[in-house]
N, C-alpha and C positions, 0 to 999 in steps of 0.2 A: 665085235661090239657094234650094236646098232647106232646109226648116226644120231638118233634122238638121245642116246645115253650120254653123249659128250657134247652135243650141240644144242640141246634143249629142244623146245617145241619148234618143229619145222613144218612147212607146207609147200605143196606144189602150186603151179600157176593157176590151175582150175580153182582150188580153194581160195587163193588170194583174190581171184577175180570175183568169185561168188560172195565171199564174206567181207573183203576189204574194199571191193569195187575198184581194184587195180587192174586195168586192162592188160591182157597178156602182152600186147605190143609195147606198152609202157614198161612192164616188168623186164622184158627182153632188151629194150633199149637201155634201161638202167644197168642191166647186166653187162652189155657190150661196152658201156662207158665206164664201168668200174664204180658205179654209184651204189651198188647193192651187193651183199655177199650171197653168192649162189654156190651151193655145195652139190657136187655130183653124187647122185645116188643111183647105183646100178650102172648100166651101160651109157646112156646118153641123157637120162632124166636129171634135172636139177631140182633141188628143194631150197627153200629160203627160210633162214631162221626168223621166227616171228618177232623176236625181241628187238630187231633192228628197225622195225617200222613204228612210226608215230603218226597217227592220223592218216594212214594210207600212204605215207612217204618214208623213204629211208631216213634214218637219223642223220642230222648234219654231221659231217666229219667222216662218214664211212668211206667216201672216195679218197680222202687223204690217207687213211689207214691202208686201204687197198693199194694205193700208189707206193707206199713204203713196204708193205708186206704183201707181195704179189700172189702168194699161194693162199687161196680163199680159206682153206681148212686151217692153216696156221694163223691167218688173220683173225678168223672167228674164235679160235681157241684163245688167242691172246686177248681179244676183246672181252671175253667172258670170264676171265680169271683175275684175281687180285694181282695188281702190278706193284712191286716194291718201288719202282721209280715214280709211281703216282700215289705214294703214301699208303699203299695197300688197297687203294680203291679199284673198282672194276671199270675198265675203260668204256664198255658199252653203256653203263649207267651214267658215266660222266657225259658221254655224247648225248644221251637222252635228256640231260640237264643243261645242254648247250655249252658244256665246257670242252670246246673243240681244240683250241690251240695247244693246251697242255698234252692232250691225248695224241694229237698229230706230231708234236715235237718228240715225244717219247717213241712213237712208232717209227719215225724217221731215224732215230738214233739206233734202232735195232737192225737196220739194214746195212 
């Protein structure tokens, strides 16, 4: 299964730098700090799900989710699917709407 089939639209750092004007150094700093979901594609390359970005920045609350669900693939899968503990809402959509505490609380309860 291709990563795009389950993760949605993703892009590498070159695309994000050109289209979103996110410098590679910033992107990699966010990745090291756990502020952005980076999914390994192939040997060493990472891609970044585009749905996590708002105006060229990671959605608020991504770091809280990654602190609770440390595997980026599991975290992104959870973020993009309806969650019964959130009344069937999709966590990434809630983060994009600034509903951070509820999403963070449920993510913490999963670990």
